N, CA, C and O atoms as a CHARMM CRD file, in Angstrom:
* protein
*
  236
    1    1 MET  N      0.87600  -1.19500  -0.09700 PROA 1      0.00000
    2    1 MET  CA     0.09000   0.02100   0.07300 PROA 1      0.00000
    3    1 MET  C      0.86600   1.23300  -0.07300 PROA 1      0.00000
    4    1 MET  O      0.43400   2.19900  -0.70200 PROA 1      0.00000
    5    2 ASN  N      2.13700   1.20900   0.55700 PROA 2      0.00000
    6    2 ASN  CA     2.93100   2.47900   0.58900 PROA 2      0.00000
    7    2 ASN  C      3.57300   2.72700  -0.71100 PROA 2      0.00000
    8    2 ASN  O      4.19400   3.77100  -0.90900 PROA 2      0.00000
    9    3 VAL  N      3.43300   1.68600  -1.72900 PROA 3      0.00000
   10    3 VAL  CA     4.01200   1.98000  -3.02300 PROA 3      0.00000
   11    3 VAL  C      3.02900   2.98600  -3.83200 PROA 3      0.00000
   12    3 VAL  O      3.38000   3.66300  -4.79900 PROA 3      0.00000
   13    4 ILE  N      1.88100   2.96100  -3.32400 PROA 4      0.00000
   14    4 ILE  CA     0.80100   3.85800  -4.03500 PROA 4      0.00000
   15    4 ILE  C      1.10700   5.42200  -3.81100 PROA 4      0.00000
   16    4 ILE  O      0.63600   6.24900  -4.59200 PROA 4      0.00000
   17    5 TYR  N      1.94100   5.81800  -2.67700 PROA 5      0.00000
   18    5 TYR  CA     2.33600   7.05300  -2.40800 PROA 5      0.00000
   19    5 TYR  C      3.52800   7.62800  -3.25500 PROA 5      0.00000
   20    5 TYR  O      3.88700   8.80600  -3.25000 PROA 5      0.00000
   21    6 LEU  N      4.07800   6.61100  -3.97800 PROA 6      0.00000
   22    6 LEU  CA     5.09200   6.78500  -4.84100 PROA 6      0.00000
   23    6 LEU  C      4.41900   6.59500  -6.38500 PROA 6      0.00000
   24    6 LEU  O      4.83300   7.43100  -7.18800 PROA 6      0.00000
   25    7 LEU  N      3.60900   5.78400  -6.82600 PROA 7      0.00000
   26    7 LEU  CA     3.11300   5.77200  -8.05300 PROA 7      0.00000
   27    7 LEU  C      2.25200   6.87700  -8.56200 PROA 7      0.00000
   28    7 LEU  O      2.22500   7.25100  -9.73400 PROA 7      0.00000
   29    8 ILE  N      1.45600   7.43400  -7.44600 PROA 8      0.00000
   30    8 ILE  CA     0.29600   8.66600  -7.74000 PROA 8      0.00000
   31    8 ILE  C      1.18100   9.72000  -8.43600 PROA 8      0.00000
   32    8 ILE  O      1.10300   9.97200  -9.63900 PROA 8      0.00000
   33    9 PRO  N      2.10400  10.36600  -7.49800 PROA 9      0.00000
   34    9 PRO  CA     2.99600  11.33700  -8.13000 PROA 9      0.00000
   35    9 PRO  C      3.73500  11.05800  -9.11500 PROA 9      0.00000
   36    9 PRO  O      3.87700  11.91900  -9.98300 PROA 9      0.00000
   37   10 LEU  N      4.32500   9.92400  -9.22700 PROA 10     0.00000
   38   10 LEU  CA     4.95300   9.51700 -10.58600 PROA 10     0.00000
   39   10 LEU  C      4.33700   9.46400 -11.58400 PROA 10     0.00000
   40   10 LEU  O      4.89400   9.80500 -12.62700 PROA 10     0.00000
   41   11 GLY  N      2.78000   8.95200 -11.59500 PROA 11     0.00000
   42   11 GLY  CA     2.00500   8.97700 -12.89400 PROA 11     0.00000
   43   11 GLY  C      1.49800  10.62200 -13.07600 PROA 11     0.00000
   44   11 GLY  O      1.20700  11.11500 -14.16600 PROA 11     0.00000
   45   12 LEU  N      1.47100  11.16700 -12.09700 PROA 12     0.00000
   46   12 LEU  CA     1.02500  12.60900 -12.29500 PROA 12     0.00000
   47   12 LEU  C      1.86800  13.41700 -13.19400 PROA 12     0.00000
   48   12 LEU  O      1.48900  14.09700 -14.14800 PROA 12     0.00000
   49   13 GLY  N      3.29500  13.21300 -12.66900 PROA 13     0.00000
   50   13 GLY  CA     4.48500  13.76800 -13.26100 PROA 13     0.00000
   51   13 GLY  C      4.62300  13.42300 -14.65100 PROA 13     0.00000
   52   13 GLY  O      5.03500  14.26100 -15.45300 PROA 13     0.00000
   53   14 LEU  N      4.28200  12.15400 -15.02800 PROA 14     0.00000
   54   14 LEU  CA     4.62400  11.72700 -16.53800 PROA 14     0.00000
   55   14 LEU  C      3.45800  12.33200 -17.32900 PROA 14     0.00000
   56   14 LEU  O      3.59200  12.75400 -18.47800 PROA 14     0.00000
   57   15 LEU  N      2.23600  12.35100 -16.60300 PROA 15     0.00000
   58   15 LEU  CA     1.27900  13.00700 -17.43100 PROA 15     0.00000
   59   15 LEU  C      1.52100  14.38300 -17.77300 PROA 15     0.00000
   60   15 LEU  O      1.26000  14.82500 -18.89200 PROA 15     0.00000
   61   16 ALA  N      2.06700  15.15200 -16.74000 PROA 16     0.00000
   62   16 ALA  CA     2.24900  16.47900 -16.99400 PROA 16     0.00000
   63   16 ALA  C      3.39200  16.75700 -17.99400 PROA 16     0.00000
   64   16 ALA  O      3.33200  17.71400 -18.76600 PROA 16     0.00000
   65   17 LEU  N      4.38500  15.94300 -17.96500 PROA 17     0.00000
   66   17 LEU  CA     5.41400  15.77500 -19.00900 PROA 17     0.00000
   67   17 LEU  C      4.85700  15.58000 -20.43700 PROA 17     0.00000
   68   17 LEU  O      5.10200  16.34100 -21.37300 PROA 17     0.00000
   69   18 SER  N      4.13900  14.56000 -20.49800 PROA 18     0.00000
   70   18 SER  CA     3.34700  14.19900 -21.93400 PROA 18     0.00000
   71   18 SER  C      2.40100  15.36800 -22.33300 PROA 18     0.00000
   72   18 SER  O      2.23000  15.56600 -23.53600 PROA 18     0.00000
   73   19 VAL  N      1.75100  16.18600 -21.39000 PROA 19     0.00000
   74   19 VAL  CA     0.84700  17.31600 -21.89500 PROA 19     0.00000
   75   19 VAL  C      1.86900  18.42600 -22.49700 PROA 19     0.00000
   76   19 VAL  O      1.72400  19.00800 -23.57200 PROA 19     0.00000
   77   20 TRP  N      2.89800  18.58800 -21.60200 PROA 20     0.00000
   78   20 TRP  CA     3.81500  19.55200 -22.11900 PROA 20     0.00000
   79   20 TRP  C      4.46200  19.51400 -23.38300 PROA 20     0.00000
   80   20 TRP  O      4.51800  20.48200 -24.14100 PROA 20     0.00000
   81   21 ALA  N      5.04100  18.18200 -23.65200 PROA 21     0.00000
   82   21 ALA  CA     5.58300  17.71900 -24.71600 PROA 21     0.00000
   83   21 ALA  C      4.74500  17.86900 -26.01300 PROA 21     0.00000
   84   21 ALA  O      5.21300  18.31000 -27.06200 PROA 21     0.00000
   85   22 TYR  N      3.40700  17.44200 -25.83700 PROA 22     0.00000
   86   22 TYR  CA     2.37900  17.57600 -26.78800 PROA 22     0.00000
   87   22 TYR  C      2.18300  19.05000 -27.29000 PROA 22     0.00000
   88   22 TYR  O      2.20800  19.35200 -28.48200 PROA 22     0.00000
   89   23 PHE  N      1.99100  19.90000 -26.30400 PROA 23     0.00000
   90   23 PHE  CA     1.79000  21.34800 -26.68700 PROA 23     0.00000
   91   23 PHE  C      3.16900  22.03100 -27.18300 PROA 23     0.00000
   92   23 PHE  O      3.07600  23.06500 -27.84300 PROA 23     0.00000
   93   24 TRP  N      4.31600  21.55100 -26.92300 PROA 24     0.00000
   94   24 TRP  CA     5.35000  22.03100 -27.44100 PROA 24     0.00000
   95   24 TRP  C      5.49900  21.62200 -28.87200 PROA 24     0.00000
   96   24 TRP  O      5.90100  22.45600 -29.68200 PROA 24     0.00000
   97   25 ALA  N      5.21600  20.43500 -29.23800 PROA 25     0.00000
   98   25 ALA  CA     5.29500  19.93200 -30.52300 PROA 25     0.00000
   99   25 ALA  C      4.18200  20.79500 -31.41800 PROA 25     0.00000
  100   25 ALA  O      4.40200  21.23600 -32.54600 PROA 25     0.00000
  101   26 VAL  N      3.07800  20.92200 -30.75100 PROA 26     0.00000
  102   26 VAL  CA     2.05300  21.74100 -31.71900 PROA 26     0.00000
  103   26 VAL  C      2.45900  22.96500 -31.88600 PROA 26     0.00000
  104   26 VAL  O      2.21700  23.44900 -32.99100 PROA 26     0.00000
  105   27 ARG  N      3.15500  23.79400 -30.91500 PROA 27     0.00000
  106   27 ARG  CA     3.63700  25.24100 -31.00300 PROA 27     0.00000
  107   27 ARG  C      4.93700  25.19800 -32.18600 PROA 27     0.00000
  108   27 ARG  O      5.06400  26.02500 -33.08900 PROA 27     0.00000
  109   28 SER  N      5.67100  24.25500 -31.98400 PROA 28     0.00000
  110   28 SER  CA     6.80600  24.09500 -32.87300 PROA 28     0.00000
  111   28 SER  C      6.53100  23.84800 -34.35900 PROA 28     0.00000
  112   28 SER  O      7.47100  23.90700 -35.15200 PROA 28     0.00000
  113   29 GLY  N      5.33200  23.58600 -34.75900 PROA 29     0.00000
  114   29 GLY  CA     4.91200  23.32000 -35.95400 PROA 29     0.00000
  115   29 GLY  C      4.91000  21.83100 -36.34200 PROA 29     0.00000
  116   29 GLY  O      4.67400  21.59100 -37.52600 PROA 29     0.00000
  117   30 GLN  N      5.15100  20.75000 -35.47400 PROA 30     0.00000
  118   30 GLN  CA     5.43500  19.58700 -35.82100 PROA 30     0.00000
  119   30 GLN  C      4.10000  18.75200 -36.58000 PROA 30     0.00000
  120   30 GLN  O      4.28100  17.71900 -37.22600 PROA 30     0.00000
  121   31 PHE  N      2.88900  19.31400 -36.40600 PROA 31     0.00000
  122   31 PHE  CA     1.71000  19.02000 -36.83100 PROA 31     0.00000
  123   31 PHE  C      1.19800  19.81200 -38.03600 PROA 31     0.00000
  124   31 PHE  O      0.06300  19.54500 -38.43100 PROA 31     0.00000
  125   32 ASP  N      1.85100  20.68200 -38.61300 PROA 32     0.00000
  126   32 ASP  CA     1.42900  21.59500 -39.72100 PROA 32     0.00000
  127   32 ASP  C      1.02500  21.05700 -41.04800 PROA 32     0.00000
  128   32 ASP  O      0.02400  21.42800 -41.66200 PROA 32     0.00000
  129   33 ASP  N      1.91700  20.11200 -41.46500 PROA 33     0.00000
  130   33 ASP  CA     1.54000  19.59000 -42.81500 PROA 33     0.00000
  131   33 ASP  C      1.72900  18.06000 -42.68900 PROA 33     0.00000
  132   33 ASP  O      2.86200  17.58000 -42.68100 PROA 33     0.00000
  133   34 LEU  N      0.79000  17.41100 -42.60600 PROA 34     0.00000
  134   34 LEU  CA     0.85400  15.72800 -42.36400 PROA 34     0.00000
  135   34 LEU  C      0.57300  15.31100 -43.96900 PROA 34     0.00000
  136   34 LEU  O      0.80700  14.12800 -44.21500 PROA 34     0.00000
  137   35 GLU  N      0.13700  16.07200 -45.00700 PROA 35     0.00000
  138   35 GLU  CA    -0.27900  15.28300 -46.07000 PROA 35     0.00000
  139   35 GLU  C      1.06900  15.18800 -47.16300 PROA 35     0.00000
  140   35 GLU  O      1.26300  14.27500 -47.96500 PROA 35     0.00000
  141   36 SER  N      1.84400  16.28100 -46.96900 PROA 36     0.00000
  142   36 SER  CA     3.12600  16.38900 -48.18000 PROA 36     0.00000
  143   36 SER  C      4.14100  15.39600 -48.07500 PROA 36     0.00000
  144   36 SER  O      4.62000  14.91100 -49.10000 PROA 36     0.00000
  145   37 PRO  N      4.52300  15.04000 -46.93400 PROA 37     0.00000
  146   37 PRO  CA     5.61100  14.18700 -46.49900 PROA 37     0.00000
  147   37 PRO  C      5.02800  12.62100 -47.27400 PROA 37     0.00000
  148   37 PRO  O      5.82000  11.92400 -47.90900 PROA 37     0.00000
  149   38 ALA  N      3.81500  12.29700 -47.13200 PROA 38     0.00000
  150   38 ALA  CA     3.32000  11.23100 -47.67600 PROA 38     0.00000
  151   38 ALA  C      3.15200  10.93800 -49.17200 PROA 38     0.00000
  152   38 ALA  O      3.09000   9.82800 -49.70100 PROA 38     0.00000
  153   39 VAL  N      3.08900  12.17500 -49.76700 PROA 39     0.00000
  154   39 VAL  CA     2.96200  12.32100 -51.08600 PROA 39     0.00000
  155   39 VAL  C      4.10500  12.41400 -51.82100 PROA 39     0.00000
  156   39 VAL  O      4.27900  11.82300 -52.88700 PROA 39     0.00000
  157   40 GLN  N      4.94800  13.18800 -51.25000 PROA 40     0.00000
  158   40 GLN  CA     6.40200  13.43900 -52.04600 PROA 40     0.00000
  159   40 GLN  C      7.23500  12.06800 -52.24900 PROA 40     0.00000
  160   40 GLN  O      8.13900  12.03800 -53.08400 PROA 40     0.00000
  161   41 ILE  N      6.90800  10.91600 -51.45400 PROA 41     0.00000
  162   41 ILE  CA     7.56900   9.71000 -51.70600 PROA 41     0.00000
  163   41 ILE  C      7.07400   9.16400 -53.15700 PROA 41     0.00000
  164   41 ILE  O      7.81100   8.41300 -53.79600 PROA 41     0.00000
  165   42 LEU  N      5.95800   9.51500 -53.59600 PROA 42     0.00000
  166   42 LEU  CA     5.10700   8.97100 -54.84700 PROA 42     0.00000
  167   42 LEU  C      5.64200   9.77900 -55.83900 PROA 42     0.00000
  168   42 LEU  O      5.52100   9.36100 -56.99100 PROA 42     0.00000
  169   43 LEU  N      6.30000  11.01700 -55.63300 PROA 43     0.00000
  170   43 LEU  CA     6.77300  11.93800 -56.76700 PROA 43     0.00000
  171   43 LEU  C      8.30800  11.77300 -56.76200 PROA 43     0.00000
  172   43 LEU  O      9.08100  12.71500 -56.58600 PROA 43     0.00000
  173   44 ASP  N      8.67200  10.53100 -56.96600 PROA 44     0.00000
  174   44 ASP  CA    10.26800  10.35000 -57.09500 PROA 44     0.00000
  175   44 ASP  C     10.55800  10.72900 -58.44300 PROA 44     0.00000
  176   44 ASP  O      9.89100  10.37200 -59.41400 PROA 44     0.00000
  177   45 ASP  N     11.72000  11.57000 -58.48400 PROA 45     0.00000
  178   45 ASP  CA    12.20900  12.01500 -59.79200 PROA 45     0.00000
  179   45 ASP  C     13.70500  11.07700 -60.15700 PROA 45     0.00000
  180   45 ASP  O     14.80300  11.18000 -59.60900 PROA 45     0.00000
  181   46 ASP  N     13.30600  10.20900 -61.21300 PROA 46     0.00000
  182   46 ASP  CA    14.42900   9.21500 -61.70600 PROA 46     0.00000
  183   46 ASP  C     15.31500   9.93800 -62.55400 PROA 46     0.00000
  184   46 ASP  O     16.18300   9.21700 -63.04700 PROA 46     0.00000
  185   47 ARG  N     15.36900  11.19100 -62.89200 PROA 47     0.00000
  186   47 ARG  CA    16.04200  11.67000 -63.84200 PROA 47     0.00000
  187   47 ARG  C     17.61500  11.85000 -63.05800 PROA 47     0.00000
  188   47 ARG  O     17.76600  12.16200 -61.87600 PROA 47     0.00000
  189   48 ALA  N     18.63800  11.58600 -63.98200 PROA 48     0.00000
  190   48 ALA  CA    19.85900  11.70200 -63.46800 PROA 48     0.00000
  191   48 ALA  C     20.30900  13.32700 -63.18100 PROA 48     0.00000
  192   48 ALA  O     19.87600  14.30300 -63.79400 PROA 48     0.00000
  193   49 PRO  N     21.11100  13.32700 -62.28400 PROA 49     0.00000
  194   49 PRO  CA    21.32400  14.76400 -62.03300 PROA 49     0.00000
  195   49 PRO  C     22.26400  15.47300 -63.07900 PROA 49     0.00000
  196   49 PRO  O     22.97200  14.64100 -63.64600 PROA 49     0.00000
  197   50 PRO  N     22.48100  16.77600 -63.50500 PROA 50     0.00000
  198   50 PRO  CA    23.29000  17.28800 -64.38300 PROA 50     0.00000
  199   50 PRO  C     24.75900  16.83800 -63.93800 PROA 50     0.00000
  200   50 PRO  O     24.99200  16.64100 -62.74600 PROA 50     0.00000
  201   51 PRO  N     25.67400  16.69100 -64.84500 PROA 51     0.00000
  202   51 PRO  CA    27.16100  16.80400 -64.54400 PROA 51     0.00000
  203   51 PRO  C     27.66100  18.01800 -63.85000 PROA 51     0.00000
  204   51 PRO  O     27.16000  19.12200 -64.06000 PROA 51     0.00000
  205   52 ALA  N     28.71200  17.81100 -62.96800 PROA 52     0.00000
  206   52 ALA  CA    29.17000  19.00900 -62.22200 PROA 52     0.00000
  207   52 ALA  C     30.10300  19.69900 -63.33400 PROA 52     0.00000
  208   52 ALA  O     30.72700  18.93100 -64.06700 PROA 52     0.00000
  209   53 SER  N     30.25100  21.09600 -63.52300 PROA 53     0.00000
  210   53 SER  CA    30.75200  21.98400 -64.39700 PROA 53     0.00000
  211   53 SER  C     32.27300  21.50000 -64.05500 PROA 53     0.00000
  212   53 SER  O     32.88400  21.17500 -65.07300 PROA 53     0.00000
  213   54 GLY  N     32.89900  21.40100 -63.03500 PROA 54     0.00000
  214   54 GLY  CA    34.45300  21.14600 -62.85900 PROA 54     0.00000
  215   54 GLY  C     34.68700  19.78300 -62.85000 PROA 54     0.00000
  216   54 GLY  O     35.60900  19.39800 -62.13100 PROA 54     0.00000
  217   55 ASP  N     33.94400  18.81100 -63.60700 PROA 55     0.00000
  218   55 ASP  CA    34.27600  17.40200 -63.66500 PROA 55     0.00000
  219   55 ASP  C     35.53800  17.23100 -64.23400 PROA 55     0.00000
  220   55 ASP  O     35.66600  17.71100 -65.36000 PROA 55     0.00000
  221   56 SER  N     36.63600  16.59200 -63.67600 PROA 56     0.00000
  222   56 SER  CA    38.10000  16.32100 -64.27400 PROA 56     0.00000
  223   56 SER  C     37.90000  14.98400 -65.27100 PROA 56     0.00000
  224   56 SER  O     38.82300  14.69300 -66.03200 PROA 56     0.00000
  225   57 ARG  N     36.85800  14.29900 -65.25100 PROA 57     0.00000
  226   57 ARG  CA    36.76500  13.21400 -66.17500 PROA 57     0.00000
  227   57 ARG  C     36.55400  13.48100 -67.61300 PROA 57     0.00000
  228   57 ARG  O     36.62400  12.54900 -68.41500 PROA 57     0.00000
  229   58 ASP  N     36.27800  14.80000 -68.02900 PROA 58     0.00000
  230   58 ASP  CA    36.04200  15.35500 -69.26500 PROA 58     0.00000
  231   58 ASP  C     37.44000  15.47900 -69.87500 PROA 58     0.00000
  232   58 ASP  O     37.55500  15.28300 -71.08500 PROA 58     0.00000
  233   59 ALA  N     38.54200  15.79800 -69.11600 PROA 59     0.00000
  234   59 ALA  CA    39.72500  16.34800 -69.82100 PROA 59     0.00000
  235   59 ALA  C     40.58400  15.13600 -70.41000 PROA 59     0.00000
  236   59 ALA  O     41.61900  15.36000 -71.03800 PROA 59     0.00000
């Protein structure tokens, strides 16, 4: 029964930390755009990049 005196404050502290982390993530913009990263993987660009202008293999 004595362990409950430790677990209740520990649980409340963990809850407070979780609520703080959620509101921090919302304020910092973590949830602003949830659609674009999922679509960007489908828009893969398979073209080769242009050669560098200072490429030494051309000489």
